[in-house]
C-alpha positions as CSV (number, residue, x, y, z in Angstrom):
1,M,43.8,28.8,62.4
2,A,45.0,32.3,63.2
3,S,42.4,34.9,62.6
4,P,43.1,37.1,59.5
5,I,40.1,39.2,60.5
6,R,41.6,40.1,63.9
7,T,44.8,41.3,62.1
8,V,43.0,43.6,59.7
9,I,40.8,45.1,62.4
10,A,43.9,45.7,64.6
11,A,45.4,47.9,61.8
12,V,44.4,48.2,58.2
13,A,47.6,49.9,57.3
14,A,49.9,47.7,59.3
15,A,48.7,44.5,57.5
16,T,50.0,45.8,54.2
17,L,53.2,47.4,55.5
18,V,54.4,44.4,57.4
19,A,54.0,42.4,54.3
20,C,56.2,44.9,52.4
21,T,59.1,44.6,54.8
22,G,60.5,41.5,53.2
23,S,62.2,43.7,50.6
24,G,64.2,45.4,53.4
25,G,64.1,48.9,54.8
26,D,62.4,50.5,57.8
27,V,58.7,50.1,58.4
28,P,57.0,53.5,58.0
29,T,54.6,54.9,60.5
30,T,51.1,53.4,60.2
31,V,47.7,54.7,61.1
32,A,45.5,52.9,63.6
33,P,42.0,52.5,62.1
34,T,39.7,55.4,62.9
35,S,36.5,56.5,61.5
36,G,36.8,59.9,60.0
37,A,34.9,62.4,58.1
38,A,32.4,61.2,55.6
39,T,29.6,62.1,53.3
40,Q,26.0,61.3,52.9
41,S,23.5,60.7,50.1
42,S,20.3,58.7,50.2
43,A,17.8,57.2,47.8
44,T,14.5,55.6,48.5
45,S,13.0,52.7,46.8
46,G,9.7,54.4,46.1
47,A,7.8,51.2,46.9
48,T,4.0,51.6,47.2
49,S,1.8,49.7,49.7
50,L,0.0,46.7,48.4
51,P,-3.8,46.1,48.9
52,S,-4.5,44.2,52.1
53,T,-5.8,41.2,50.0
54,Q,-2.3,40.6,48.5
55,S,0.4,38.8,50.3
56,V,4.1,39.7,50.0
57,T,6.7,37.0,49.8
58,P,9.8,38.0,51.8
59,P,13.1,37.9,49.9
60,S,15.0,34.6,50.2
61,V,18.2,34.6,52.2
62,P,21.3,33.9,50.1
63,S,23.2,30.7,50.7
64,A,26.8,30.9,51.8
65,A,28.0,30.3,48.3
66,Q,25.7,33.0,46.9
67,L,27.0,35.4,49.5
68,V,30.6,34.7,48.5
69,G,29.6,35.4,44.9
70,R,28.6,38.9,45.9
71,L,32.0,39.8,47.2
72,A,34.2,41.8,44.9
73,T,37.4,40.3,43.5
74,P,40.5,42.0,42.1
75,A,39.3,41.1,38.6
76,D,36.1,43.0,39.3
77,L,38.0,46.2,40.2
78,G,40.5,45.9,37.4
79,P,44.3,46.1,37.0
80,G,46.4,47.1,40.0
81,W,44.1,45.5,42.6
82,S,44.9,42.4,44.7
83,L,43.5,40.5,47.7
84,W,44.8,41.2,51.2
85,E,47.5,38.6,51.9
86,G,45.8,37.6,55.1
87,F,43.3,35.6,53.0
88,A,46.0,33.0,52.4
89,D,45.0,31.7,55.9
90,W,41.3,31.2,54.8
91,P,40.1,27.8,53.6
92,G,40.7,27.8,49.9
93,G,42.8,31.0,50.1
94,A,39.9,33.3,49.3
95,P,37.5,35.6,51.1
96,G,34.0,34.3,51.8
97,A,31.2,33.8,54.3
98,L,32.3,34.3,57.8
99,P,32.0,31.6,60.5
100,D,30.2,32.8,63.6
101,E,33.3,33.2,65.7
102,Q,34.8,35.6,63.2
103,R,31.7,37.8,62.7
104,A,32.1,39.6,66.0
105,L,35.7,40.7,65.0
106,L,34.8,42.9,62.1
107,P,34.7,46.7,62.5
108,Q,31.6,48.4,63.9
109,L,30.0,51.4,62.2
110,P,31.5,54.7,63.6
111,L,28.6,56.0,65.6
112,C,29.1,58.8,68.2
113,P,27.2,59.9,71.3
114,H,24.9,62.1,69.1
115,A,23.5,58.9,67.5
116,S,20.4,57.5,69.2
117,A,20.7,54.7,71.7
118,E,18.8,52.4,69.3
119,A,21.3,53.1,66.5
120,R,24.3,52.6,68.8
121,A,23.0,49.4,70.2
122,L,22.2,48.1,66.7
123,A,25.7,49.0,65.4
124,E,27.4,47.3,68.4
125,G,25.4,44.1,67.9
126,L,25.7,44.0,64.1
127,Q,27.6,40.9,62.9
128,W,28.5,40.9,59.2
129,Q,28.4,37.6,57.3
130,G,30.7,38.3,54.4
131,F,34.0,40.2,54.2
132,T,36.7,41.0,51.7
133,Q,39.7,43.4,51.6
134,L,41.5,44.5,48.5
135,H,44.5,46.7,48.0
136,Q,45.3,49.0,45.1
137,Q,48.9,49.1,43.9
138,T,50.5,52.5,44.5
139,P,53.8,53.9,43.2
140,D,55.3,53.7,46.7
141,P,53.5,51.6,49.3
142,F,55.7,53.0,52.0
143,A,54.2,56.5,51.2
144,T,50.6,55.7,50.2
145,M,48.3,52.8,50.7
146,V,44.8,52.3,49.3
147,V,42.5,49.7,50.9
148,A,38.9,48.8,50.0
149,Q,36.8,46.7,52.3
150,Q,33.4,45.2,51.6
151,L,31.1,43.7,54.2
152,L,27.8,41.9,53.7
153,L,24.7,41.1,55.8
154,A,21.7,39.2,54.5
155,D,20.2,37.1,57.3
156,Q,17.2,39.2,58.3
157,P,15.3,40.0,55.1
158,D,12.2,41.2,56.8
159,R,14.1,43.7,58.9
160,I,16.8,44.9,56.6
161,E,15.1,48.1,55.5
162,A,14.5,49.2,59.1
163,T,18.0,48.2,60.0
164,F,19.4,50.4,57.2
165,A,17.2,53.4,58.2
166,T,18.3,53.2,61.9
167,L,22.0,53.0,61.0
168,R,21.7,55.7,58.4
169,D,20.1,58.1,60.9
170,G,22.7,57.3,63.5
171,L,25.6,58.0,61.1
172,A,23.9,61.2,59.9
173,A,23.6,62.4,63.5
174,C,27.4,62.1,63.8
175,L,28.4,64.3,60.8
176,T,30.5,67.3,61.9
177,K,29.0,70.6,61.1
178,N,30.5,74.1,61.2
179,L,34.0,72.9,62.0
180,P,36.4,75.8,62.0
181,A,38.6,76.0,58.9
182,G,41.9,74.3,59.3
183,E,40.8,71.6,61.8
184,W,39.8,68.9,59.4
185,E,42.8,66.9,60.3
186,I,41.4,65.9,63.7
187,G,38.4,64.1,62.3
188,L,36.0,65.9,60.1
189,R,33.0,63.9,59.0
190,E,30.9,65.2,56.2
191,S,28.5,63.8,53.6
192,F,29.5,63.3,50.0
193,D,27.8,62.4,46.8
194,V,28.1,59.0,45.3
195,P,26.5,57.4,42.2
196,A,23.0,56.0,42.5
197,V,23.4,52.5,43.8
198,G,21.0,50.0,45.5
199,D,17.6,50.9,46.9
200,D,19.1,53.1,49.7
201,V,22.5,54.6,50.2
202,F,24.3,56.7,52.8
203,A,27.9,58.0,52.2
204,E,30.3,59.9,54.4
205,R,33.9,61.0,54.2
206,S,36.3,61.4,57.0
207,S,39.8,62.8,57.5
208,S,42.2,62.1,60.4
209,F,45.9,61.9,61.2
210,D,48.1,60.3,63.8
211,P,51.0,61.8,65.8
212,G,53.5,60.4,63.3
213,E,51.9,62.7,60.6
214,A,50.3,59.9,58.7
215,R,47.0,61.0,57.3
216,R,43.9,58.9,56.5
217,D,41.1,59.7,54.1
218,T,38.1,57.4,54.5
219,R,35.0,57.0,52.4
220,L,32.3,55.0,54.1
221,V,29.2,53.9,52.1
222,L,26.2,52.0,53.5
223,V,24.0,50.4,50.8
224,R,20.7,48.5,51.0
225,D,19.6,46.5,48.0
226,A,16.4,44.4,48.5
227,A,17.2,42.2,51.5
228,M,20.9,42.7,51.6
229,L,23.0,45.3,53.4
230,M,26.5,46.2,52.3
231,L,29.2,48.4,53.9
232,I,32.0,49.7,51.7
233,Q,35.0,51.4,53.2
234,I,37.7,52.9,51.1
235,D,40.8,54.1,52.9
236,E,43.8,56.1,51.5
237,V,46.6,56.2,54.0
238,L,49.3,58.8,53.4
239,I,52.2,57.5,55.5
240,R,54.8,60.1,55.0
241,A,54.2,63.8,55.5
242,D,55.3,64.5,51.8
243,A,53.0,61.8,50.4
244,E,50.4,62.9,47.8
245,P,46.9,61.4,47.4
246,T,46.5,59.0,44.5
247,L,42.8,58.2,44.6
248,T,40.6,60.1,42.2
249,T,36.8,60.6,42.3
250,D,36.5,58.3,39.3
251,V,38.3,55.5,41.0
252,V,36.3,55.9,44.2
253,N,33.0,55.9,42.3
254,S,34.1,52.9,40.2
255,V,34.8,50.8,43.4
256,I,31.5,51.8,44.9
257,V,29.5,51.0,41.8
258,T,31.3,47.7,41.1
259,M,30.8,46.5,44.7
260,A,27.2,47.6,45.0
261,D,26.4,46.0,41.6
262,K,27.4,42.6,43.1
263,L,24.3,42.8,45.3
264,S,22.0,42.5,42.2
């Protein structure tokens, strides 16, 4: 079976645009996936240490079926959302738990040389277990595309809190500071506020553009809830130079909250 994951990693935008060409017309310029500017916010669980006489039962690892149940569906996000067409190649025609050979093909967290060696090594070796990609309908898909991806990891419950902390610190070390005005187009990364979700959360926003003047606005949110780790990435790709953004703060927050609530 051809790998739908490889297609989406090769180009988030291209997957949708190629599907649109059946109605005729030229394929507009697409943007190769890049990690851009982002935002950060964090919350701690506030857990207290237990007396040494008490034992702590580690959280159970979700089964494959339970993991699939924590992936967002178009119905969860509301009218105007649909599954990426590549999922037609999956068994059952739906997203789900990833086989081992697919896990290594998913995108890595966008760490930079400023991140610690530990964080970079962890990000490079991270293999997500669940994945889904949803698209929001826009007035003109040849001008603007909105893509939301959700990735899940839940196979190391006793290490997930430390994993989150290391990845969060690595992402935070890569946030751009004091970038001169007017240069955001080349990859500003900054923290941004998101609703309170999960036990811990880090959020960043990035902006970038390609030589064809397509622009990409990316929101990346890393969430830990109990023994599960979730990565949410929301991309708005403005393909034409005259395209206007369509995503609102309310829509972005709604996607984040809906996906994060699936962890509970």
